[in-house]
C-alpha positions, -999 to 999 in steps of 0.1 A, spaced: -59 -108 140 -91 -133 137 -99 -146 103 -128 -125 101 -104 -94 107 -82 -105 78 -111 -110 56 -124 -77 61 -90 -61 50 -95 -75 17 -136 -73 12 -153 -46 -8 -184 -28 1 -201 -56 -25 -191 -82 -2 -165 -95 -25 -132 -110 -13 -104 -94 -36 -67 -103 -24 -36 -99 -46 1 -93 -41 28 -80 -64 40 -108 -89 67 -88 -101 96 -64 -87 87 -30 -78 99 -1 -94 86 32 -79 83 66 -90 71 96 -70 59 131 -82 54 163 -67 77 163 -36 108 178 -26 142 158 -29 146 156 9 110 140 9 116 116 -20 143 100 0 121 95 28 95 78 4 119 56 -14 134 45 21 100 35 32 90 17 1 126 -3 2 116 -12 40 83 -22 31 94 -46 1 123 -58 21 96 -67 51 76 -87 26 105 -106 11 97 -92 -24 121 -73 -49 126 -40 -60 140 -31 -96 150 2 -111 125 -3 -143 98 -24 -151 104 -39 -185 68 -35 -195 56 -3 -180 90 16 -171 77 25 -135 51 3 -119 43 21 -85 35 56 -90 26 81 -59 14 115 -69 13 144 -44 -9 176 -52 -26 204 -33 -57 203 -51 -76 175 -72 -80 198 -101 -43 197 -107 -45 161 -121 -64 172 -148 -32 194 -160 -9 164 -158 -3 153 -194 -12 117 -202 -26 110 -169 -59 101 -182 -39 68 -197 -32 59 -159 -64 67 -143 -90 63 -168 -122 83 -164 -100 110 -146 -125 136 -158 -153 124 -139 -132 111 -107 -118 145 -101 -152 161 -94 -162 129 -71 -129 131 -54 -135 171 -46 -172 166 -35 -164 137 -11 -137 156 5 -111 128 -1 -72 129 8 -63 98 -10 -71 79 -40 -55 47 -50 -59 22 -76 -44 -11 -89 -39 -32 -123 -34 -69 -124 -17 -95 -147 -32 -123 -160 -27 -143 -129 -44 -119 -106 -12 -105 -93 -5 -67 -88 15 -53 -118 8 -16 -112 -1 6 -82 -11 42 -87 -20 66 -59 -27 102 -55 -25 122 -21 -40 156 -18 -21 173 5 -47 190 28 -44 204 62 -45 173 79 -18 156 56 5 184 59 2 182 98 17 145 95 54 139 95 67 125 61 79 95 75 43 87 86 28 95 52 58 73 34 54 43 55 16 41 51 17 47 15 44 18 12 24 -6 30 -10 4 12 7 -2 -20 19 -39 -13 -16 -55 -10 -50 -50 -27 -62 -37 6 -102 -29 11 -113 5 14 -120 2 51 -91 -20 59 -77 5 83 -108 23 93 -107 11 129 -69 -2 132 -42 23 120 -14 10 94 11 28 115 22 24 154 51 40 176 80 21 187 90 25 219 118 44 210 98 70 195 100 60 158 72 53 134 65 19 124 42 -3 108 14 -16 132 26 -54 139 -5 -67 127 -2 -49 94 36 -61 93 27 -96 101 -3 -97 74 22 -85 48 46 -111 55 23 -136 56 7 -127 22 43 -129 8 50 -163 20 62 -181 -12 35 -207 -10 4 -185 -6 -13 -176 -40 -5 -142 -58 -41 -134 -57 -77 -151 -42 -112 -145 -46 -124 -170 -18 -127 -157 18 -111 -193 29 -76 -174 18 -82 -155 50 -79 -186 71 -45 -194 56 -32 -158 63 -43 -163 98 -26 -194 105 8 -178 91 2 -145 111 -2 -167 142 28 -187 136 51 -155 126 40 -140 159 50 -172 181 82 -176 161 91 -137 163 77 -132 201 55 -104 187 83 -83 169 69 -76 138 71 -39 134 92 -23 107 101 12 98 121 29 69 155 27 89 149 -13 86 155 -12 45 186 -30 34 
């Protein structure tokens, strides 16, 4: 990936560069799925966190759970979830916008004083398109999306996922490389200067050389 490609992954519609990674262990909780799918989702999160060299936790001392993923069949269901307004301010106005746009996914982050991610919330509306996707694909895509403050168009032209030669779903090599680079201990937890993309590009290139391009990861790679 070129520095411009990487910068685009964290640049919003207003042209502002906004990058952040997690600064605390990730404590996930998932709502609206069956037990079998729950195991797949948690396995994907563990694999992605392991890839990043970050940490998981049973609970977050401040928030209890800090990575929340909700599944629903209709956006209107969100208005019936008790206290969800506290997690998603402006929920009453948000739901009509999501319905009008035909969106299948909504995600938002909270950041701490240092600018690092301290909480991530995402909601998936399981319409026909998403229902047709394997649970493993959805799980790994959501796990990758939760690790960094990606822009809305980060995966518009290049998918977050790829197929391993053996047939398994894995993170696309460029996504896996970028996550690894972003979580390098010498890199800042947040950045608002596009020059940060140059530093990420250098680490992505070095990682590719060191690993001979083998940068994919799937749920089975969790420790």
